[in-house]
N, C-alpha and C positions, 0 to 999 in steps of 0.2 A: 555538334549537339552536346556531347559530353566533354568534360574537362580533359585536357591532355595530361597523361600520367607524368608525374614529376621527373622521372628519370629520362623522359624524352624532351624535357624543356631545356633551356639554355643554362649556361654556367651561373649567371647571375640569379636566375630563379632557384636553382639548386642550393646556392649559398644562402640566399634569403630564407628559404624553407628550413634549412638545418639550423640556422641561427634563431629563427622564430620558434622552432620546436624546442630548443634548449631553454630559451628565455621563458616560454610558456610553462615548461616543466618546473623550472626554478620557482616561478611565481606561484604555481599550484602547490608545490611541496613546502614552500617557506613557512606557512602557518603550522603545518604538521611537524616540521622540524623544530619550530619554536616551542610547541607544546611538549614534544618529546624531551627537549633539553630542560624545560621548566620542571618536568616530572622527576628529574634526577638532581635538581638543585636543592640547596638548603634555604631555609627561610631568610637567613641573614644575607645570603647572596641576592635574593630578590629585593630585600629591603634596601640594600645599597644601590639598587637601580641597574644591576647587571641582568638585563632582560635578554639581550641578543648575543652577548659574549659567551665564551666557553666557561662552564661552571668552575668556580674555584675549588669546590669539593664535590665529587660525584657520589651521590647516594644511589647505588645501583638498584637496590631493592627496598630500602627502608621506607621510602614514601609510599610505595605500593602496599607494603605490609601495614603501615599506619592507616592507609585508606580503608583497609578491611577491619582493623581493630577499633578505629574511632567511630565508625558508622556501620550500620547493618548492610554493607555493600553486597555481601553474598546473598542476603534476602532480596535486595533490589534486583540482582541478576536473575535469581530464581523467578521473581515476579515477572520480569521481562520475558523469560522463556515461557511461563504459563500463559502469558497474554499473546505472545507472538505466534507460537506453534499452533494453538487451536485456531487462531485467526487465519493463518495461512491455509490450513487444511480446510476450514469451512468456506473461505472465500474461493479457493481454487475449485473445490468440489461443486459448489453452487454455480460457479461460472462455467464449468465444463458442461454441466447438465443444461443450464439455460442457454449457453452458446450452441449446443447441439440442437435444442428445440428451435431456436431462432434461425438457425442456418438450414434446417431440413424440413420444417413443417410450415404450412400456411395457416394463418389464424384469421378468422373472419373479423373485420373491423366492428361489426355489430356486436358479436360476442365479447370482444375486447372492451368496447365502450360500456356495455351493460355490466361486465365484471368489475371494471374500475369504478363505475358509478355506485355499485353496491358496496364495495369496500370503503369508499369515501363516505357514503351515507351512514354506514355502521360506525365509522370513526367519529362522524359529526354527532351522532346520537349518544355514544358512550363517553366521549371525552370533552366535547364542547357544549353539549346540551342545548342545541338549537331549537327554535320554536317549530311547531308543527307546520305553520305556513311556509317557513323558509325551507323545511325539509321537503314538503310537497312540491314546492317550486323547483328545487334541485332535482328531484326525481323526474318531474315533467321535462326538465331540460335534458336530462340523460336519455329519456325515452325518445324525445324529439331528435336528438343527435343520432341515436341508433337508427331511427327511421330514415333520416337523411342519408346515412351511410350505407343503407341496405343495397344500393346499386353502385356503390363506390368501387372503383378498381384499385383503391389504395390497399396495399397488403397490410393486414393487421400486424403481422410480425415485425414489419418495418416501423410501425408506430410504437409498438412495445419496445423495440430496440432503441428508438429515440428517447423513450422515457428513461431507460437505463443510462443513456449518455447524458441526458439533461442534468441528472444529479451531480455529475462531475463539474459542472460549471457554477455551482452554488458555493460561494466562499464559506469556509468553515466558521469564520468569525461571526457571520450572521446567525449561525445555528447554535452558538455557544449557550445562550440562555435557554432557548427551548429544549435543547438536548439535556442540559443539566436538570431542568425541572422535570422532564420526562423520566430520567433515571431516578430522580428522587421519588416521584409518584409511583414508580414500579418497584421501589425498594432495591434498586440496583446501584445506587450511588455509593461511591467509595468501596467498590468491589472489583475483583478481577473479572468476574463473570460479566459485569456491566460493560467494562472496557472491551471484552472479547465480542460481545453481541454488537456493540456500537461499531467497532472496527469492521466486523464482517458486513454489517449493513452498508457502510460507506465505501468499502473497498470492492464490493460485488459489482458495482456499476462499471468501474474501470476494468475489472477482470472479465466481465461479460463482453465488453467491447473487444478486448484482447482475444478471447477464445472464440467468439463468434466469427471473427474475420479469419482465423486460422482454419476453423472447421469448414467455413464457406469455401475456402480455396482447395479443399480436398477433392480429388477426382470423383465425380458423381457415379462413374461406372463401378468403382469399388464398392460403394454403398449399395447400389442397385444389385450388384452380383451377390452380395451377402443376403439381401432380401429374397432373391430368387432361390438361393440355397436353403431358405426356410428359417433364417435367423429372425427372431422377434426384435422389437425395438431395444429392449434391454441388452440382449446379446450383441446387437449391432453396436450399441454404445460402448459396451464393456470390452468386446473382443476385436472390434474393428477401429472405432473412432479413437479410443484412448491410446492404443499403441501407436497410432499414426501421429498423434499430437503430443507425444511424450516430451519431445524437446521444448515445445511451447509451454507445457505444464512446468517443466523445470525452470525455464526463463521467468515465467510469471511468479513462481514460488520465490525465487531469489529477489525479484523486485518487491513483492509484498512483504517479505521478511525484512528487507531493508527499510521500507516505509514504516512499518509498525514498530520495529525495534528503535528507530530514531525519532519516533513521535514524542514530542514534548508538550505541545499545546493541549491536547486532550488529556494527557496524563496529569497535567496541572489543573485542568478544569474539573475533571470527574473523580479525582482521587485525592485524599488528604492524609490518610494514615500510612504508616510504614508497612503494614501488612499487605497492602495492595499497590504500593508505589513502585513503578518500574525504575530502571537504572537512570534513564534520562532525567527524571524529576528528582531522583534520590541523590544525584551528585551535589545538589545545592546544600545538602546536609554537611558537606565537607568544609563549608565556609566557617571560619572562626567567628567567635562572638564579637571580638573587637578588631581583629586583624584578619584579612582574607588570606587563607592558606592556599595560595595559588599553586604551590607545588603538589598539594594533595588533590586539588581540583583537576590539575593536569594529569596526574596519575590515574584518577578515576575516569577521566575522559578517554585515556588510552585504553583502559580496561573495557569501558563501554563500547569502544569502537572495534574491538577485536572480533566479536562474533559475526557481524556482517561481513567483515573482510575474509574471515575463515570460510564463511558460507559461500562467498563469491568464488574464491579460489577452488573450493571443493567442487562447485558446480559450474566451473568456468566453461568446460567443454560443452555441456548441455545448454548453458546460457547463451553462448555464441551461436550454437546450432539452432536454438529456438528463435533468436532474433533474425537470423538469416534464412529461416525456413520460408520457402516460397519466393525468395528474392530473385532467383533465376529459374528458368525453365529447364 
């Protein structure tokens, strides 16, 4: 049923495995090595076409210093921190609470349908300006759906969980214009706060999927014992659930930190000025006016890639523990 461990396979399989492992490693690291070498080259070396050879002159730190002096790279780094850290905290906190609710409570499908209907109706009135006839028709449809679901055995929490998951299947490119117009209408365009709110809203769906499954796998006896001891729901969440899912929180934090820090698409769509531009979009400022300064772009890319790498190695033990939590009984 399961694959045979490689050390129990034949000699040919072991040799093939080791050769393929080293080849894959070289292919994976080759672009990183090329960028690292380019970051210490001179512009003349690149102009002569020496892209893959050893640099004729190694500038150990000059390109990195020039990357900071030619552009506000330090400001871009600070902007990335101000965008990423609140996003991670907000997404993980909301996901932990929503995951706990979806894993432990039962929600009536009638209440869920009416609540979602009211929210959509308010949005239609305040933002779209629909006619009274269309609004009444929508309200009637919501009430009829709630009436049909009154005897349904479908768990409402599962339907709500499906709504969280459904948002992950929408391509970001489709939402580019609506999100941009929404941020402009709310006065949050070209601001760090706008990017933070947007990222929290879009990352919460994946985070809830992650946390709900972890909390659902916890022994119910532990939760029931805490309730018998007199713990209220907040104490149960704070003193029982959170300590048990701490590895999952660490793993999720590393993932979201990497996703947000490396985001380029939304940083390009929702931000224009240097005061709010993160490092991924700010690297383009290192391009020369007439000649592309690839050595500076490479140096900036190495600088931009360091925080996620440092974050991963600092949280490596918790990250692996979180990913493997519940893998074995």
